[in-house]
N, C-alpha and C positions, 0 to 999 in steps of 0.2 A: 629282272635283275636290278640291283641297286644302282641308282644313277650317280656313280661316283665321279663322273667327269663334268657334271653340271650341264649336260646337254638336255635342256628342258624347254618346252614351249612357254613363251611368255604369257602370263595371265592378263587378259584384257582388263583395262581400268584398274590395274593394281601394280603399277610400276614404281611405287615409292613416292615419287613427287606428285603423282596425280591420284593417289588412292582415296581421295575424298569425293571424286566424281561420282555422280549417280547415273547409271546406265539408263538409256532411253527405254521407256515402257512400251513404246509403240514401234518396234522393229518389224518391218514388213519383209516377207520372203523375197520380194522383188528388189530390195535395196541392195545394189551392187557394192556399196561401201562396206557392208558387213559380210564376211565370208563364212560359208558353210553353216547357214542358219538351219537348225533342226526343224523339220516339218514331217509330222507323223503320217501325213496323207500321201506323200510321194517321195521318190528318191531324190536326195539333195543334188543340186546342180554342182558341176565341177568348177571350182574357182581357180584362179591363177596360182594360188598358194599350193605348195606340195609339201608333204611331210618329209620328202627327200630333198631338202633345200640344198642346192648346189650339187644335184645328183649327176651332173655332167662332169664330175671331177674338177669343178672349179673351186679352188680353195681361196675364196675372197676374204680378206681381212675383216674381222668384225661380224661375219655372217656365220651363224651357227648351222652345223650339219645335223639333220634329224634322221638320216637313214643309217648311220654307222658310227660307232665309237672310233673305229680305225680312221675314217676320213676326218673326223674332228681332231684326232690325235695328229694327223699329218698337218692339219692347219696350225695346231699349236706348235708343232715342231718347226714349221716355217717361221713362226713368230718368236722363236726361242731367242733368248738374250745372247749377245756377242760376248762369249767367255773371255776372249783375249782382251777386249776393252774393259770388261768388268774386273779381270784380274789386275790389270794395270791400275785401275782406280783403287782397288782394295789394298794393293801393296804400297802404292804411293800414300794412301791414307795411313797405313801402319807406320811408314817412315816418318810421316809428319807427326804422328802421335808420340813417338819415342822421345822427341825433343820438346814435347808440349809440357808446360808446367803443371804440377799437381798430379802427375801420373805416378802411381805407386811403383816402388822399385821392382817388385815381383813381376808385375805385368810388363814393365819396360824390358826386363831381362828375357821374359818369354817371347816377346815380339822380336827382340834383337836376335835371339837364338833361332827363331824361325827364318828371319831374313838371311842369317848367316848360312843356313842350309841351302839357300838358292845358289850359292857360289859353286859351280860345277866345272870340271874339266872334261876331256873326252872320256876318260875311264869312269869318272863319277856319273856322267850322263848315261853311259851304257848300263851301269849297275842300277841307276835310278829307274830307267825305262824298263829293264827286265824285271825288276822287283815289282813295279806297278802292274806289269802284265801277269806275273805269277800270282800276285795277290788278288787279281781280278778273276782268276780261274779256280773256283772252289772245288770243282770236280776234276781234280788232277791226281796223278799217281797211278801206279800199275794196276791196282785193283779196279779203280773206277774206269780206267781206259778199257780194260777187259769187259766190264759191264756195258760200256758204250758200244763196243763191237758186237756183243751178243744182242743188244737191243736193236741194232741195225739189221742183223742177220735173221732174227726171229720175227715172225709175222703175227703171232697170236696176240690177241687183245689182252688176255689174262696175264701173260708174262710181262707185257709192256706195263700193265697196271702195277704188277708186283715190283718191278724194277723202279718205277717212278715213286712208289710208296717208300721203298728203301731210300731212294735219293732224297726224298722229302725229309725223312727222319734224319738222314746224314746232314742235311743242310741245317736243321735245328740243332743237331748234336754239335756240329762244328761252330755254331754261333752261340754256344751256351754262355760264354763270358759276356758277349754283347747283350744277350737277352737278360742276363742277371743284372747288368748295369741299367738296362731299360726299366726293369722292375723297381729298382731302388730309386731311380730318378722320377718315375711316375708317382710313386708313393709319396715322395717328398713334395712334389708339385701338388698332389691332392691335399696334403695337409695344409698347404698355403691357401687353397681355394675352398676350404670347408670351414664352417663356423667352429669356434674354439671348443664348444660343447661336444662336438663330434671329433674334432681333430686330435684331441688329447689321447684318446684310446688308440687311434690309428697310429700316432707317433710311437706308442709303446710297441705295437705289433710290428711296425716297420723296423724298429731297432732290433727286434728279435729275428726278423727275416734277414736283416743285414748281417748279423752274426752267422746265421745259417748259410747264407750265400758265400761268405768268406771261408767257412768250414767245408763247403762242398757237399753238404748233406741234402741231396735233392729230395729224397722221400719225405724228410721232415719239413722241408721248405714247402713242398706241394701240399702236405697236410695242413700246414699253417695257412697257406694261400686259399685252399679250397674249402676248408672247414671253419675258418675264422675271418680272414680278411675280406674275401669276396662276399660272404653272407652279411658281414657288417656294412659293407658298401651298398649292398642291395637294400638293406633296411634303411640306410641313409636316404637313398633315392626315393624309396616308398614313403618315407615320413616327410621329407622336405620338398619332393617333386622338383628337385634341382635339374634344370634343363640347360645349364650353362656350361662353363669350362670344366667343372668337376665331372659332369656326365660324359663329356668327350674323353677325359683322361681315364675314366673307369672303362670305357670301351677299349681304349688302347691297352689298358692293363689286362683286360680279359684276353685280348689277342696274344699278348706276350706270355701270359700264364699257360695258354694252350700250347704255344711253341716250346715253352720250358718243359712241359710235360711230354711233348712229342719227341724232344731231344734226349730222352732217357736212354742210358746205355743198354739196359736190358731190352727195351723195345727195339732199339737199333739192331742188336744181335738177332732178335727173333725175326725181324723183317728180312734179314739176310738169309737166315736158315730156311725160310719159307721158299726161297728161290730154287732150292735143290731139286724139287720135283719136276722141273720143266725140261731139262735136258742133261746129258751126261757131263757137259762142261761145267754147268752151274753146280751140279752135284759134286764135281771134283773140287771146285772152289770151297765148298762147305766142309771139306776135310781139314781146313785150317782151324786151329783151336781159337778160343776167344781172345787170348792174349796176342796171338799173331795177327788176327783180323783187326783188332783195335790199333795195333802198331802201324799197320798199313794205312789205316784211316787217319791216324794222328800225325804220323811222320811222313809228310809229303811236301812238295814244293810250295803248296798253298799255305799251309800252317807255318812253314819256315819264313816265307815272304811276309806274311801278316805280322809275325813277331818281330821282323826286322824293319817293317815299314814305319819308321819314325816320322816321316813326312806326313803320312795320312793321319796319324794320331795328333800331331801338332796342329795340322790344318783343321781337324775336327774340333779341337779345343779352342782354337782361335775363332772359328766360326760360331761356336756356342756363345762365346763372350761378345762377339760382334753383334749377333742377333739380339743380345740383351741390351745393346746400346752402350757398352762400356768403351767403345772406340769412336763414338760419334756417329752422327746420322749418315755421313757419306760412306763410311766403312760398312755400316749396317745394311744400307741399300745394295752396295756392291756384293757383299757376301750372300744376301738374299737371292740375287740374280744368279750368282755362281751355283748355289745349291739347287736352285730351280732347274738350271740347265743340267746339272749332274743327275738329279732325280728323273728328269725327262729322258735322258739318254740311257738310264739304267732301268727303264720300264719294260714291261713284258712284250712290248711291240718291237723292241730294238735288240735283235740277236747279235750284237756287236760288242767287242771290248771297247770301252771308252775311258779316257783319262785326260788329265790336265798336267802340263809341265811348265811351271814358272821357274825361270832360272836366270842366272847372271853368267854370261859366257864372255871371257876376254873383255870385261868391263862394259858389256852391252847386255841390256835386259831383253829377254826373250820370253814371250807369253805364248804357249802352244796348247792346242787341243788336238786330240787324235782319236780316230776310230779304226778298229782292226776287225776284219772278218777272217778268221783262220780257216774257214771251210767255205770259200767262195764257190758259188754254183755257176753253171753256165748261164750267161745272160747276154742281153743285147743292150747297147747304149754307149756309155763313155768308152773311149778307145782304151784307156788303161784298165778298164774293169771287165774285160771279156773273160769271164771266169772259166774254170775248168777243174778237173779232178785234182785235188791236192793243192790248189792255188790259194794263196793268201792275198788279201787286199788291204791296203792302208790308205788313210786319208789324214794328212796333217794340215792344220791351219795354224799359222804362227805369225806373230807380230814382232819384228826384229827392230830394235832401237837403231835409228839412223838409216835403216834400209827400207822398212815398210812392211806391208802385209804380203805373206807368201803362202801358197797352197801347193802341197805335194801329193799327187795321186800315184800310188805304187801298187803294182801287181807282180807277185813273184811266184814262180813255180820251179822247184828245185833250184838250179843255179841261174835260170833265166829271169831277168827283171825288166819290166816295163816301167818307165818313170816319166812323169810329166810334172813340170814345175811352172807355176804361174805367179808372176810377181809384178812389181812396178816397172815403168818404162825403162829406167836406167839398167835394170837387170836384162830386159829383152834386147837392149842395144848390144849386149855382148853374149847373145844366146849361143853362138857357136863355141865360144871359149868356155862358157859355163857347162855346156853339154859335154865337151871333151873332158873337162875336169871331173864331172860326175862319172863318166865312163871309166876314167882311170881309178877313181876311188872304189868303184864296184870291182874292178879287176884286182885291186890290191887285197880285196877281201874274198877272192875266189868266185866272184859273180860276173855274169855277162850282161851288159847293157843291151838288151835286144832292141828296144825302141826307147829313145830318150828325146824328149821334147822340152824346150824352154821357150816360153812365150809370155807376152804381156797379159795380165789378168783383165779380161773384159767385164766379167761379173763373178761374184763368189760362187764356188762350186757348191751345189746342193748335195746332201748325202745320197739322195736317190740318183744323182748323176754318176757317182762313183760306184754305188751299190744298187744297180737298177732292179735286181731281183729281190730286194729287201722286203717289199710288201706285196709280193706276188706268189701265187702258187702255194706250195707247202709251207712257206715261211711266213705267211700272212695269217692274221686272226681278224676276221671281219665280223664284229659283234653287232647284231641287229638290236635295236632298242625296242 
């Protein structure tokens, strides 16, 4: 498989700084300073080095794992940036930039508008959080919930593959606008990284595609992409042997063209109709006509939340400008770390909902990051994370101005709630009072505080402390290299 995570063995005598060294021509098989010397006459000796570096589940900083992409991922997760700190740095940087001389009026207004969005009251926070949760669940709505139930009930490999194929098409179908924006953006970047002799023709075809994307004529757009633009770019690579940025952008463009084709409405409907032969229930769903089916797929809580999620759009726009260096080096570094953490938590290894919440509450800045497992399994480990059927688990990490760093681990099942709060010493000094206030708050919302604990934070909670079954059993993917 492709080594996408960079888990590679270092090449001896080619480490960049020392690549001019000449390897010794007289290496003896008995030399213990050189490991695993090939000897055709006998079986090589076993050295101290192992391809499963850290195979005893030790995640040592700076030490690469060779046995598993998953273990290497866990190491990267442990070394992930502190989002609360980076959010504070990014927002403080934006505030400083607003009053800086020389900033264009449009950018200043955009930054000020984003900062104004952070002023939230109790009702505003509730709407903000729920919208973030709904926008993070693409596979929502009654139709997809029914398919999820059938997937869990049916054991056949073929039906599972058919349902997953339909969901893959639905994912690309529901991302059509995003994919179209990617196509436009990548083509513009390609024009900037190609010689003028080649870029001129590409600019013309890109403009034609832009008009087609606005008109929504997918078939014509695909014809233009597949019969003109992609062959033109292939000819460019063949003639120029460009192995730089343009080559990487072309690879990304090919991926988005594939997704754009896969998200075709006709293909989506065909994939759904093919489910009818597996059981009577799926056959009954297929009695829906095309218009009713598309309405169920388009009009759900996910599409509505995405259309209303102004914060995500503003944040994405600001991030793009910050990464281009428009807000200064400090903001650029902060946004880079924030996006790195977001991508890490949205990876295939993390079956959790993840989000960030920067806000100003009663004149105090709060920078929060959260993880939610809506289908927590039975597990052993942290007290608040003993899962069960229908149990949801939450982990909040937040930095509150003038109070300090707080961590909340929550497990809820129906009206029963287990809650643990870890914070600074001044919070722990009033733990009984705080615990009683939390219990009253839960009762006001029809919930019962089964176990409530308030304590001083000794060390930051790891994700695997609150979600101990996250990388075990059916929920893990241990990819061997």
